[in-house]
DRENBALUM-780036 format. One record per residue: residue number from 1; residue in one letter; x, y, z of N, C-alpha, C, O, CB in turn. Coordinates in steps of 0.001 Angstrom, whole numbers. Glycine has a CB too. Layout:
<rec><seq>NUM</seq><type>A</type><n_u>X</n_u><n_v>Y</n_v><n_w>Z</n_w><ca_u>X</ca_u><ca_v>Y</ca_v><ca_w>Z</ca_w><c_u>X</c_u><c_v>Y</c_v><c_w>Z</c_w><o_u>X</o_u><o_v>Y</o_v><o_w>Z</o_w><cb_u>X</cb_u><cb_v>Y</cb_v><cb_w>Z</cb_w></rec>
...
This chain:
<rec><seq>1</seq><type>M</type><n_u>-56811</n_u><n_v>89116</n_v><n_w>-78657</n_w><ca_u>-58214</ca_u><ca_v>88766</ca_v><ca_w>-78528</ca_w><c_u>-58969</c_u><c_v>89969</c_v><c_w>-77965</c_w><o_u>-58469</o_u><o_v>90679</o_v><o_w>-77093</o_w><cb_u>-58398</cb_u><cb_v>87514</cb_v><cb_w>-77621</cb_w></rec>
<rec><seq>2</seq><type>K</type><n_u>-60167</n_u><n_v>90182</n_v><n_w>-78472</n_w><ca_u>-60983</ca_u><ca_v>91285</ca_v><ca_w>-77981</ca_w><c_u>-61423</c_u><c_v>91013</c_v><c_w>-76548</c_w><o_u>-61300</o_u><o_v>89893</o_v><o_w>-76052</o_w><cb_u>-62208</cb_u><cb_v>91504</cb_v><cb_w>-78890</cb_w></rec>
<rec><seq>3</seq><type>K</type><n_u>-61927</n_u><n_v>92027</n_v><n_w>-75903</n_w><ca_u>-62427</ca_u><ca_v>91869</ca_v><ca_w>-74541</ca_w><c_u>-63614</c_u><c_v>90901</c_v><c_w>-74546</c_w><o_u>-64536</o_u><o_v>91044</o_v><o_w>-75348</o_w><cb_u>-62838</cb_u><cb_v>93247</cb_v><cb_w>-73939</cb_w></rec>
<rec><seq>4</seq><type>L</type><n_u>-63582</n_u><n_v>89936</n_v><n_w>-73662</n_w><ca_u>-64646</ca_u><ca_v>88945</ca_v><ca_w>-73605</ca_w><c_u>-65843</c_u><c_v>89477</c_v><c_w>-72828</c_w><o_u>-65696</o_u><o_v>90228</o_v><o_w>-71864</o_w><cb_u>-64138</cb_u><cb_v>87653</cb_v><cb_w>-72971</cb_w></rec>
<rec><seq>5</seq><type>T</type><n_u>-67013</n_u><n_v>89075</n_v><n_w>-73263</n_w><ca_u>-68225</ca_u><ca_v>89428</ca_v><ca_w>-72535</ca_w><c_u>-68323</c_u><c_v>88540</c_v><c_w>-71294</c_w><o_u>-67593</o_u><o_v>87558</o_v><o_w>-71159</o_w><cb_u>-69491</cb_u><cb_v>89274</cb_v><cb_w>-73440</cb_w></rec>
<rec><seq>6</seq><type>Q</type><n_u>-69213</n_u><n_v>88892</n_v><n_w>-70415</n_w><ca_u>-69423</ca_u><ca_v>88087</ca_v><ca_w>-69214</ca_w><c_u>-69883</c_u><c_v>86673</c_v><c_w>-69598</c_w><o_u>-69465</o_u><o_v>85699</o_v><o_w>-68972</o_w><cb_u>-70462</cb_u><cb_v>88763</cb_v><cb_w>-68281</cb_w></rec>
<rec><seq>7</seq><type>A</type><n_u>-70732</n_u><n_v>86555</n_v><n_w>-70610</n_w><ca_u>-71202</ca_u><ca_v>85247</ca_v><ca_w>-71067</ca_w><c_u>-70042</c_u><c_v>84411</c_v><c_w>-71614</c_w><o_u>-69968</o_u><o_v>83209</o_v><o_w>-71355</o_w><cb_u>-72292</cb_u><cb_v>85414</cb_v><cb_w>-72145</cb_w></rec>
<rec><seq>8</seq><type>Q</type><n_u>-69150</n_u><n_v>85033</n_v><n_w>-72357</n_w><ca_u>-68001</ca_u><ca_v>84322</ca_v><ca_w>-72907</ca_w><c_u>-67052</c_u><c_v>83882</c_v><c_w>-71795</c_w><o_u>-66517</o_u><o_v>82774</o_v><o_w>-71839</o_w><cb_u>-67260</cb_u><cb_v>85204</cb_v><cb_w>-73920</cb_w></rec>
<rec><seq>9</seq><type>Q</type><n_u>-66841</n_u><n_v>84731</n_v><n_w>-70811</n_w><ca_u>-65993</ca_u><ca_v>84362</ca_v><ca_w>-69675</ca_w><c_u>-66574</c_u><c_v>83161</c_v><c_w>-68937</c_w><o_u>-65840</o_u><o_v>82258</o_v><o_w>-68536</o_w><cb_u>-65833</cb_u><cb_v>85550</cb_v><cb_w>-68711</cb_w></rec>
<rec><seq>10</seq><type>F</type><n_u>-67887</n_u><n_v>83154</n_v><n_w>-68759</n_w><ca_u>-68560</ca_u><ca_v>82032</ca_v><ca_w>-68110</ca_w><c_u>-68320</c_u><c_v>80741</c_v><c_w>-68886</c_w><o_u>-67972</o_u><o_v>79715</o_v><o_w>-68302</o_w><cb_u>-70068</cb_u><cb_v>82307</cb_v><cb_w>-67986</cb_w></rec>
<rec><seq>11</seq><type>C</type><n_u>-68507</n_u><n_v>80798</n_v><n_w>-70207</n_w><ca_u>-68310</ca_u><ca_v>79608</ca_v><ca_w>-71037</ca_w><c_u>-66874</c_u><c_v>79095</c_v><c_w>-70948</c_w><o_u>-66652</o_u><o_v>77884</o_v><o_w>-70920</o_w><cb_u>-68664</cb_u><cb_v>79914</cb_v><cb_w>-72493</cb_w></rec>
<rec><seq>12</seq><type>L</type><n_u>-65908</n_u><n_v>79993</n_v><n_w>-70905</n_w><ca_u>-64513</ca_u><ca_v>79568</ca_v><ca_w>-70770</ca_w><c_u>-64268</c_u><c_v>78872</c_v><c_w>-69432</c_w><o_u>-63516</o_u><o_v>77900</o_v><o_w>-69367</o_w><cb_u>-63576</cb_u><cb_v>80770</cb_v><cb_w>-70913</cb_w></rec>
<rec><seq>13</seq><type>K</type><n_u>-64894</n_u><n_v>79362</n_v><n_w>-68373</n_w><ca_u>-64741</ca_u><ca_v>78711</ca_v><ca_w>-67066</ca_w><c_u>-65356</c_u><c_v>77315</c_v><c_w>-67075</c_w><o_u>-64797</o_u><o_v>76383</o_v><o_w>-66497</o_w><cb_u>-65387</cb_u><cb_v>79564</cb_v><cb_w>-65962</cb_w></rec>
<rec><seq>14</seq><type>V</type><n_u>-66508</n_u><n_v>77172</n_v><n_w>-67731</n_w><ca_u>-67126</ca_u><ca_v>75847</ca_v><ca_w>-67855</ca_w><c_u>-66205</c_u><c_v>74924</c_v><c_w>-68645</c_w><o_u>-66042</o_u><o_v>73756</o_v><o_w>-68293</o_w><cb_u>-68518</cb_u><cb_v>75944</cb_v><cb_w>-68543</cb_w></rec>
<rec><seq>15</seq><type>K</type><n_u>-65607</n_u><n_v>75443</n_v><n_w>-69704</n_w><ca_u>-64688</ca_u><ca_v>74654</ca_v><ca_w>-70530</ca_w><c_u>-63484</c_u><c_v>74187</c_v><c_w>-69717</c_w><o_u>-63060</o_u><o_v>73037</o_v><o_w>-69832</o_w><cb_u>-64219</cb_u><cb_v>75473</cb_v><cb_w>-71743</cb_w></rec>
<rec><seq>16</seq><type>E</type><n_u>-62939</n_u><n_v>75076</n_v><n_w>-68902</n_w><ca_u>-61798</ca_u><ca_v>74711</ca_v><ca_w>-68050</ca_w><c_u>-62189</c_u><c_v>73640</c_v><c_w>-67031</c_w><o_u>-61433</o_u><o_v>72697</o_v><o_w>-66799</o_w><cb_u>-61254</cb_u><cb_v>75955</cb_v><cb_w>-67322</cb_w></rec>
<rec><seq>17</seq><type>L</type><n_u>-63358</n_u><n_v>73784</n_v><n_w>-66429</n_w><ca_u>-63827</ca_u><ca_v>72811</ca_v><ca_w>-65443</ca_w><c_u>-64075</c_u><c_v>71452</c_v><c_w>-66097</c_w><o_u>-63721</o_u><o_v>70420</o_v><o_w>-65527</o_w><cb_u>-65111</cb_u><cb_v>73314</cb_v><cb_w>-64761</cb_w></rec>
<rec><seq>18</seq><type>A</type><n_u>-64669</n_u><n_v>71442</n_v><n_w>-67265</n_w><ca_u>-64910</ca_u><ca_v>70192</ca_v><ca_w>-67976</ca_w><c_u>-63589</c_u><c_v>69506</c_v><c_w>-68330</c_w><o_u>-63492</o_u><o_v>68281</o_v><o_w>-68259</o_w><cb_u>-65733</cb_u><cb_v>70450</cb_v><cb_w>-69246</cb_w></rec>
<rec><seq>19</seq><type>A</type><n_u>-62583</n_u><n_v>70278</n_v><n_w>-68708</n_w><ca_u>-61267</ca_u><ca_v>69709</ca_v><ca_w>-69020</ca_w><c_u>-60646</c_u><c_v>69085</c_v><c_w>-67774</c_w><o_u>-60021</o_u><o_v>68027</o_v><o_w>-67844</o_w><cb_u>-60327</cb_u><cb_v>70792</cb_v><cb_w>-69599</cb_w></rec>
<rec><seq>20</seq><type>E</type><n_u>-60824</n_u><n_v>69743</n_v><n_w>-66642</n_w><ca_u>-60288</ca_u><ca_v>69217</ca_v><ca_w>-65380</ca_w><c_u>-60869</c_u><c_v>67839</c_v><c_w>-65058</c_w><o_u>-60179</o_u><o_v>66975</o_v><o_w>-64516</o_w><cb_u>-60582</cb_u><cb_v>70190</cb_v><cb_w>-64230</cb_w></rec>
<rec><seq>21</seq><type>Y</type><n_u>-62146</n_u><n_v>67648</n_v><n_w>-65398</n_w><ca_u>-62820</ca_u><ca_v>66381</ca_v><ca_w>-65135</ca_w><c_u>-62849</c_u><c_v>65460</c_v><c_w>-66353</c_w><o_u>-63380</o_u><o_v>64351</o_v><o_w>-66285</o_w><cb_u>-64228</cb_u><cb_v>66643</cb_v><cb_w>-64667</cb_w></rec>
<rec><seq>22</seq><type>D</type><n_u>-62282</n_u><n_v>65916</n_v><n_w>-67456</n_w><ca_u>-62255</ca_u><ca_v>65158</ca_v><ca_w>-68709</ca_w><c_u>-63662</c_u><c_v>64745</c_v><c_w>-69148</c_w><o_u>-63924</o_u><o_v>63577</o_v><o_w>-69432</o_w><cb_u>-61371</cb_u><cb_v>63916</cb_v><cb_w>-68556</cb_w></rec>
<rec><seq>23</seq><type>L</type><n_u>-64564</n_u><n_v>65740</n_v><n_w>-69195</n_w><ca_u>-65958</ca_u><ca_v>65482</ca_v><ca_w>-69546</ca_w><c_u>-66375</c_u><c_v>66257</c_v><c_w>-70793</c_w><o_u>-65941</o_u><o_v>67390</o_v><o_w>-71002</o_w><cb_u>-66870</cb_u><cb_v>65844</cb_v><cb_w>-68378</cb_w></rec>
<rec><seq>24</seq><type>P</type><n_u>-67211</n_u><n_v>65644</n_v><n_w>-71612</n_w><ca_u>-67795</ca_u><ca_v>66374</ca_v><ca_w>-72734</ca_w><c_u>-68891</c_u><c_v>67290</c_v><c_w>-72192</c_w><o_u>-69489</o_u><o_v>67001</o_v><o_w>-71155</o_w><cb_u>-68363</cb_u><cb_v>65391</cb_v><cb_w>-73818</cb_w></rec>
<rec><seq>25</seq><type>F</type><n_u>-69153</n_u><n_v>68390</n_v><n_w>-72890</n_w><ca_u>-70205</ca_u><ca_v>69291</ca_v><ca_w>-72437</ca_w><c_u>-70694</c_u><c_v>70178</c_v><c_w>-73573</c_w><o_u>-70029</o_u><o_v>70341</o_v><o_w>-74596</o_w><cb_u>-69709</cb_u><cb_v>70149</cb_v><cb_w>-71278</cb_w></rec>
<rec><seq>26</seq><type>F</type><n_u>-71862</n_u><n_v>70737</n_v><n_w>-73363</n_w><ca_u>-72403</ca_u><ca_v>71808</ca_v><ca_w>-74191</ca_w><c_u>-73099</c_u><c_v>72762</c_v><c_w>-73241</c_w><o_u>-73920</o_u><o_v>72344</o_v><o_w>-72424</o_w><cb_u>-73387</cb_u><cb_v>71265</cb_v><cb_w>-75307</cb_w></rec>
<rec><seq>27</seq><type>V</type><n_u>-72776</n_u><n_v>74036</n_v><n_w>-73345</n_w><ca_u>-73400</ca_u><ca_v>75049</ca_v><ca_w>-72500</ca_w><c_u>-73824</c_u><c_v>76212</c_v><c_w>-73385</c_w><o_u>-73118</o_u><o_v>76598</o_v><o_w>-74317</o_w><cb_u>-72431</cb_u><cb_v>75527</cb_v><cb_w>-71368</cb_w></rec>
<rec><seq>28</seq><type>V</type><n_u>-74984</n_u><n_v>76757</n_v><n_w>-73073</n_w><ca_u>-75466</ca_u><ca_v>77941</ca_v><ca_w>-73789</ca_w><c_u>-76061</c_u><c_v>78894</c_v><c_w>-72767</c_w><o_u>-76783</o_u><o_v>78498</o_v><o_w>-71852</o_w><cb_u>-76521</cb_u><cb_v>77563</cb_v><cb_w>-74892</cb_w></rec>
<rec><seq>29</seq><type>T</type><n_u>-75733</n_u><n_v>80160</n_v><n_w>-72957</n_w><ca_u>-76269</ca_u><ca_v>81217</ca_v><ca_w>-72112</ca_w><c_u>-76560</c_u><c_v>82410</c_v><c_w>-73012</c_w><o_u>-76275</o_u><o_v>82376</o_v><o_w>-74209</o_w><cb_u>-75275</cb_u><cb_v>81595</cb_v><cb_w>-70953</cb_w></rec>
<rec><seq>30</seq><type>D</type><n_u>-77115</n_u><n_v>83441</n_v><n_w>-72446</n_w><ca_u>-77453</ca_u><ca_v>84615</ca_v><ca_w>-73239</ca_w><c_u>-76178</c_u><c_v>85302</c_v><c_w>-73709</c_w><o_u>-75531</o_u><o_v>86018</o_v><o_w>-72945</o_w><cb_u>-78331</cb_u><cb_v>85593</cb_v><cb_w>-72429</cb_w></rec>
<rec><seq>31</seq><type>G</type><n_u>-75826</n_u><n_v>85080</n_v><n_w>-74958</n_w><ca_u>-74668</ca_u><ca_v>85759</ca_v><ca_w>-75525</ca_w><c_u>-73492</c_u><c_v>84878</c_v><c_w>-75882</c_w><o_u>-72555</o_u><o_v>85345</o_v><o_w>-76530</o_w><cb_u>-74214</cb_u><cb_v>86767</cb_v><cb_w>-74595</cb_w></rec>
<rec><seq>32</seq><type>A</type><n_u>-73512</n_u><n_v>83615</n_v><n_w>-75479</n_w><ca_u>-72380</ca_u><ca_v>82731</ca_v><ca_w>-75814</ca_w><c_u>-72768</c_u><c_v>81274</c_v><c_w>-75595</c_w><o_u>-73704</o_u><o_v>80952</o_v><o_w>-74863</o_w><cb_u>-71130</cb_u><cb_v>83086</cb_v><cb_w>-74963</cb_w></rec>
<rec><seq>33</seq><type>S</type><n_u>-72018</n_u><n_v>80420</n_v><n_w>-76252</n_w><ca_u>-72152</ca_u><ca_v>78979</ca_v><ca_w>-76036</ca_w><c_u>-70780</c_u><c_v>78352</c_v><c_w>-76228</c_w><o_u>-69882</o_u><o_v>78953</o_v><o_w>-76818</o_w><cb_u>-73210</cb_u><cb_v>78341</cb_v><cb_w>-77010</cb_w></rec>
<rec><seq>34</seq><type>A</type><n_u>-70636</n_u><n_v>77142</n_v><n_w>-75723</n_w><ca_u>-69372</ca_u><ca_v>76420</ca_v><ca_w>-75872</ca_w><c_u>-69664</c_u><c_v>74933</c_v><c_w>-75875</c_w><o_u>-70627</o_u><o_v>74472</o_v><o_w>-75261</o_w><cb_u>-68368</cb_u><cb_v>76787</cb_v><cb_w>-74736</cb_w></rec>
<rec><seq>35</seq><type>V</type><n_u>-68822</n_u><n_v>74191</n_v><n_w>-76573</n_w><ca_u>-69007</ca_u><ca_v>72742</ca_v><ca_w>-76652</ca_w><c_u>-67655</c_u><c_v>72068</c_v><c_w>-76798</c_w><o_u>-66778</o_u><o_v>72548</o_v><o_w>-77516</o_w><cb_u>-69934</cb_u><cb_v>72362</cb_v><cb_w>-77833</cb_w></rec>
<rec><seq>36</seq><type>V</type><n_u>-67500</n_u><n_v>70956</n_v><n_w>-76111</n_w><ca_u>-66411</ca_u><ca_v>70014</ca_v><ca_w>-76321</ca_w><c_u>-67053</c_u><c_v>68651</c_v><c_w>-76193</c_w><o_u>-67570</o_u><o_v>68295</o_v><o_w>-75133</o_w><cb_u>-65208</cb_u><cb_v>70219</cb_v><cb_w>-75293</cb_w></rec>
<rec><seq>37</seq><type>N</type><n_u>-67021</n_u><n_v>67892</n_v><n_w>-77266</n_w><ca_u>-67680</ca_u><ca_v>66593</ca_v><ca_w>-77242</ca_w><c_u>-66682</c_u><c_v>65480</c_v><c_w>-77518</c_w><o_u>-65800</o_u><o_v>65596</o_v><o_w>-78369</o_w><cb_u>-68817</cb_u><cb_v>66548</cb_v><cb_w>-78262</cb_w></rec>
<rec><seq>38</seq><type>K</type><n_u>-66851</n_u><n_v>64419</n_v><n_w>-76782</n_w><ca_u>-66015</ca_u><ca_v>63227</ca_v><ca_w>-76942</ca_w><c_u>-66929</c_u><c_v>62025</c_v><c_w>-77095</c_w><o_u>-66985</o_u><o_v>61151</o_v><o_w>-76229</o_w><cb_u>-65040</cb_u><cb_v>63039</cb_v><cb_w>-75730</cb_w></rec>
<rec><seq>39</seq><type>N</type><n_u>-67651</n_u><n_v>61996</n_v><n_w>-78222</n_w><ca_u>-68540</ca_u><ca_v>60881</ca_v><ca_w>-78554</ca_w><c_u>-69697</c_u><c_v>60707</c_v><c_w>-77584</c_w><o_u>-70083</o_u><o_v>59575</o_v><o_w>-77291</o_w><cb_u>-67755</cb_u><cb_v>59615</cb_v><cb_w>-78605</cb_w></rec>
<rec><seq>40</seq><type>C</type><n_u>-70252</n_u><n_v>61780</n_v><n_w>-77085</n_w><ca_u>-71413</ca_u><ca_v>61722</ca_v><ca_w>-76204</ca_w><c_u>-72662</c_u><c_v>62080</c_v><c_w>-77015</c_w><o_u>-72792</o_u><o_v>63220</o_v><o_w>-77462</o_w><cb_u>-71241</cb_u><cb_v>62686</cb_v><cb_w>-74979</cb_w></rec>
<rec><seq>41</seq><type>P</type><n_u>-73576</n_u><n_v>61137</n_v><n_w>-77213</n_w><ca_u>-74774</ca_u><ca_v>61410</ca_v><ca_w>-78020</ca_w><c_u>-75644</c_u><c_v>62534</c_v><c_w>-77451</c_w><o_u>-76233</o_u><o_v>63294</o_v><o_w>-78220</o_w><cb_u>-75603</cb_u><cb_v>60151</cb_v><cb_w>-78138</cb_w></rec>
<rec><seq>42</seq><type>A</type><n_u>-75736</n_u><n_v>62655</n_v><n_w>-76145</n_w><ca_u>-76561</ca_u><ca_v>63706</ca_v><ca_w>-75549</ca_w><c_u>-75986</c_u><c_v>65089</c_v><c_w>-75843</c_w><o_u>-76730</o_u><o_v>66012</o_v><o_w>-76173</o_w><cb_u>-76680</cb_u><cb_v>63496</cb_v><cb_w>-74035</cb_w></rec>
<rec><seq>43</seq><type>V</type><n_u>-74674</n_u><n_v>65237</n_v><n_w>-75725</n_w><ca_u>-74025</ca_u><ca_v>66520</ca_v><ca_w>-76031</ca_w><c_u>-74183</c_u><c_v>66836</c_v><c_w>-77513</c_w><o_u>-74472</o_u><o_v>67975</o_v><o_w>-77881</o_w><cb_u>-72519</cb_u><cb_v>66489</cb_v><cb_w>-75641</cb_w></rec>
<rec><seq>44</seq><type>Y</type><n_u>-73995</n_u><n_v>65834</n_v><n_w>-78358</n_w><ca_u>-74147</ca_u><ca_v>66015</ca_v><ca_w>-79803</ca_w><c_u>-75561</c_u><c_v>66500</c_v><c_w>-80130</c_w><o_u>-75732</o_u><o_v>67457</o_v><o_w>-80886</o_w><cb_u>-73842</cb_u><cb_v>64695</cb_v><cb_w>-80553</cb_w></rec>
<rec><seq>45</seq><type>H</type><n_u>-76558</n_u><n_v>65849</n_v><n_w>-79571</n_w><ca_u>-77949</ca_u><ca_v>66202</ca_v><ca_w>-79851</ca_w><c_u>-78257</c_u><c_v>67623</c_v><c_w>-79371</c_w><o_u>-78913</o_u><o_v>68389</o_v><o_w>-80077</o_w><cb_u>-78903</cb_u><cb_v>65196</cb_v><cb_w>-79182</cb_w></rec>
<rec><seq>46</seq><type>A</type><n_u>-77788</n_u><n_v>67968</n_v><n_w>-78183</n_w><ca_u>-78035</ca_u><ca_v>69314</ca_v><ca_w>-77659</ca_w><c_u>-77419</c_u><c_v>70376</c_v><c_w>-78565</c_w><o_u>-78051</o_u><o_v>71392</o_v><o_w>-78858</o_w><cb_u>-77475</cb_u><cb_v>69446</cb_v><cb_w>-76236</cb_w></rec>
<rec><seq>47</seq><type>R</type><n_u>-76196</n_u><n_v>70140</n_v><n_w>-79002</n_w><ca_u>-75524</ca_u><ca_v>71110</ca_v><ca_w>-79875</ca_w><c_u>-76232</c_u><c_v>71209</c_v><c_w>-81223</c_w><o_u>-76416</o_u><o_v>72307</o_v><o_w>-81748</o_w><cb_u>-74048</cb_u><cb_v>70721</cb_v><cb_w>-80082</cb_w></rec>
<rec><seq>48</seq><type>Q</type><n_u>-76630</n_u><n_v>70068</n_v><n_w>-81785</n_w><ca_u>-77323</ca_u><ca_v>70084</ca_v><ca_w>-83077</ca_w><c_u>-78651</c_u><c_v>70833</c_v><c_w>-82970</c_w><o_u>-79030</o_u><o_v>71556</o_v><o_w>-83892</o_w><cb_u>-77563</cb_u><cb_v>68644</cb_v><cb_w>-83578</cb_w></rec>
<rec><seq>49</seq><type>S</type><n_u>-79351</n_u><n_v>70665</n_v><n_w>-81862</n_w><ca_u>-80602</ca_u><ca_v>71392</ca_v><ca_w>-81651</ca_w><c_u>-80343</c_u><c_v>72892</c_v><c_w>-81567</c_w><o_u>-81132</o_u><o_v>73691</o_v><o_w>-82071</o_w><cb_u>-81304</cb_u><cb_v>70901</cb_v><cb_w>-80374</cb_w></rec>
<rec><seq>50</seq><type>H</type><n_u>-79240</n_u><n_v>73274</n_v><n_w>-80932</n_w><ca_u>-78880</ca_u><ca_v>74687</ca_v><ca_w>-80828</ca_w><c_u>-78518</c_u><c_v>75254</c_v><c_w>-82205</c_w><o_u>-78908</o_u><o_v>76374</o_v><o_w>-82535</o_w><cb_u>-77705</cb_u><cb_v>74872</cb_v><cb_w>-79845</cb_w></rec>
<rec><seq>51</seq><type>V</type><n_u>-77785</n_u><n_v>74497</n_v><n_w>-82995</n_w><ca_u>-77439</ca_u><ca_v>74923</ca_v><ca_w>-84356</ca_w><c_u>-78713</c_u><c_v>75150</c_v><c_w>-85165</c_w><o_u>-78833</o_u><o_v>76152</o_v><o_w>-85869</o_w><cb_u>-76535</cb_u><cb_v>73868</cb_v><cb_w>-85055</cb_w></rec>
<rec><seq>52</seq><type>Q</type><n_u>-79657</n_u><n_v>74226</n_v><n_w>-85064</n_w><ca_u>-80916</ca_u><ca_v>74364</ca_v><ca_w>-85797</ca_w><c_u>-81666</c_u><c_v>75620</c_v><c_w>-85349</c_w><o_u>-82189</o_u><o_v>76364</o_v><o_w>-86180</o_w><cb_u>-81798</cb_u><cb_v>73114</cb_v><cb_w>-85593</cb_w></rec>
<rec><seq>53</seq><type>W</type><n_u>-81717</n_u><n_v>75851</n_v><n_w>-84050</n_w><ca_u>-82392</ca_u><ca_v>77043</ca_v><ca_w>-83528</ca_w><c_u>-81723</c_u><c_v>78312</c_v><c_w>-84056</c_w><o_u>-82403</o_u><o_v>79259</o_v><o_w>-84452</o_w><cb_u>-82384</cb_u><cb_v>77037</cb_v><cb_w>-81981</cb_w></rec>
<rec><seq>54</seq><type>K</type><n_u>-80402</n_u><n_v>78327</n_v><n_w>-84060</n_w><ca_u>-79682</ca_u><ca_v>79500</ca_v><ca_w>-84557</ca_w><c_u>-79990</c_u><c_v>79736</c_v><c_w>-86031</c_w><o_u>-80210</o_u><o_v>80875</o_v><o_w>-86442</o_w><cb_u>-78166</cb_u><cb_v>79331</cb_v><cb_w>-84352</cb_w></rec>
<rec><seq>55</seq><type>Q</type><n_u>-80010</n_u><n_v>78680</n_v><n_w>-86825</n_w><ca_u>-80302</ca_u><ca_v>78827</ca_v><ca_w>-88253</ca_w><c_u>-81714</c_u><c_v>79359</c_v><c_w>-88461</c_w><o_u>-81937</o_u><o_v>80216</o_v><o_w>-89316</o_w><cb_u>-80130</cb_u><cb_v>77483</cb_v><cb_w>-88982</cb_w></rec>
<rec><seq>56</seq><type>E</type><n_u>-82664</n_u><n_v>78855</n_v><n_w>-87685</n_w><ca_u>-84045</ca_u><ca_v>79316</ca_v><ca_w>-87795</ca_w><c_u>-84172</c_u><c_v>80785</c_v><c_w>-87406</c_w><o_u>-85085</o_u><o_v>81469</o_v><o_w>-87871</o_w><cb_u>-84960</cb_u><cb_v>78463</cb_v><cb_w>-86919</cb_w></rec>
<rec><seq>57</seq><type>N</type><n_u>-83280</n_u><n_v>81272</n_v><n_w>-86571</n_w><ca_u>-83315</ca_u><ca_v>82648</ca_v><ca_w>-86113</ca_w><c_u>-82265</c_u><c_v>83528</c_v><c_w>-86791</c_w><o_u>-81976</o_u><o_v>84636</o_v><o_w>-86339</o_w><cb_u>-83124</cb_u><cb_v>82688</cb_v><cb_w>-84627</cb_w></rec>
<rec><seq>58</seq><type>R</type><n_u>-81704</n_u><n_v>83012</n_v><n_w>-87879</n_w><ca_u>-80739</ca_u><ca_v>83746</ca_v><ca_w>-88702</ca_w><c_u>-79523</c_u><c_v>84228</c_v><c_w>-87912</c_w><o_u>-79073</o_u><o_v>85366</o_v><o_w>-88049</o_w><cb_u>-81419</cb_u><cb_v>84930</cb_v><cb_w>-89348</cb_w></rec>
<rec><seq>59</seq><type>I</type><n_u>-79006</n_u><n_v>83316</n_v><n_w>-87079</n_w><ca_u>-77807</ca_u><ca_v>83582</ca_v><ca_w>-86297</ca_w><c_u>-76711</c_u><c_v>82663</c_v><c_w>-86819</c_w><o_u>-76957</o_u><o_v>81480</o_v><o_w>-87053</o_w><cb_u>-78057</cb_u><cb_v>83366</cb_v><cb_w>-84758</cb_w></rec>
<rec><seq>60</seq><type>N</type><n_u>-75519</n_u><n_v>83185</n_v><n_w>-87002</n_w><ca_u>-74405</ca_u><ca_v>82400</ca_v><ca_w>-87529</ca_w><c_u>-74009</c_u><c_v>81314</c_v><c_w>-86529</c_w><o_u>-73486</o_u><o_v>81617</o_v><o_w>-85456</o_w><cb_u>-73195</cb_u><cb_v>83312</cb_v><cb_w>-87846</cb_w></rec>
<rec><seq>61</seq><type>S</type><n_u>-74253</n_u><n_v>80071</n_v><n_w>-86871</n_w><ca_u>-73948</ca_u><ca_v>78954</ca_v><ca_w>-85974</ca_w><c_u>-72473</c_u><c_v>78544</c_v><c_w>-86016</c_w><o_u>-72030</o_u><o_v>77729</o_v><o_w>-85206</o_w><cb_u>-74814</cb_u><cb_v>77762</cb_v><cb_w>-86328</cb_w></rec>
<rec><seq>62</seq><type>K</type><n_u>-71714</n_u><n_v>79110</n_v><n_w>-86962</n_w><ca_u>-70301</ca_u><ca_v>78755</ca_v><ca_w>-87090</ca_w><c_u>-69373</c_u><c_v>79806</c_v><c_w>-86488</c_w><o_u>-68152</o_u><o_v>79651</o_v><o_w>-86529</o_w><cb_u>-69953</cb_u><cb_v>78550</cb_v><cb_w>-88546</cb_w></rec>
<rec><seq>63</seq><type>H</type><n_u>-69937</n_u><n_v>80866</n_v><n_w>-85933</n_w><ca_u>-69119</ca_u><ca_v>81930</ca_v><ca_w>-85328</ca_w><c_u>-68340</c_u><c_v>81380</c_v><c_w>-84134</c_w><o_u>-68913</o_u><o_v>80731</o_v><o_w>-83259</o_w><cb_u>-70010</cb_u><cb_v>83127</cb_v><cb_w>-84885</cb_w></rec>
<rec><seq>64</seq><type>D</type><n_u>-67041</n_u><n_v>81640</n_v><n_w>-84102</n_w><ca_u>-66171</ca_u><ca_v>81179</ca_v><ca_w>-83016</ca_w><c_u>-65630</c_u><c_v>82410</c_v><c_w>-82298</c_w><o_u>-64670</o_u><o_v>83028</o_v><o_w>-82759</o_w><cb_u>-64998</cb_u><cb_v>80273</cb_v><cb_w>-83556</cb_w></rec>
<rec><seq>65</seq><type>W</type><n_u>-66239</n_u><n_v>82767</n_v><n_w>-81176</n_w><ca_u>-65838</ca_u><ca_v>83958</ca_v><ca_w>-80446</ca_w><c_u>-64489</c_u><c_v>83793</c_v><c_w>-79739</c_w><o_u>-63919</o_u><o_v>84774</o_v><o_w>-79262</o_w><cb_u>-66901</cb_u><cb_v>84314</cb_v><cb_w>-79438</cb_w></rec>
<rec><seq>66</seq><type>E</type><n_u>-63979</n_u><n_v>82568</n_v><n_w>-79669</n_w><ca_u>-62674</ca_u><ca_v>82349</ca_v><ca_w>-79023</ca_w><c_u>-61516</c_u><c_v>82780</c_v><c_w>-79905</c_w><o_u>-60397</o_u><o_v>82928</o_v><o_w>-79413</o_w><cb_u>-62510</cb_u><cb_v>80885</cb_v><cb_w>-78655</cb_w></rec>
<rec><seq>67</seq><type>K</type><n_u>-61751</n_u><n_v>82985</n_v><n_w>-81184</n_w><ca_u>-60680</ca_u><ca_v>83383</ca_v><ca_w>-82105</ca_w><c_u>-60619</c_u><c_v>84877</c_v><c_w>-82239</c_w><o_u>-59779</o_u><o_v>85398</o_v><o_w>-82972</o_w><cb_u>-60876</cb_u><cb_v>82751</cb_v><cb_w>-83474</cb_w></rec>
């Protein structure tokens, strides 16, 4: 894996914390975002809004920086 940016490292820490509490989440910061959803309508809506914003701004919404 390539060197992670500070934003990506932050998102991974949020992901780890959410797993510890078994919670769905969506987080976005300058340079990265992360989502794990378990049937939460609020998380789904937030992520869908982010996808729409990315498409409107010609940003690849399917890019997975974790791979």
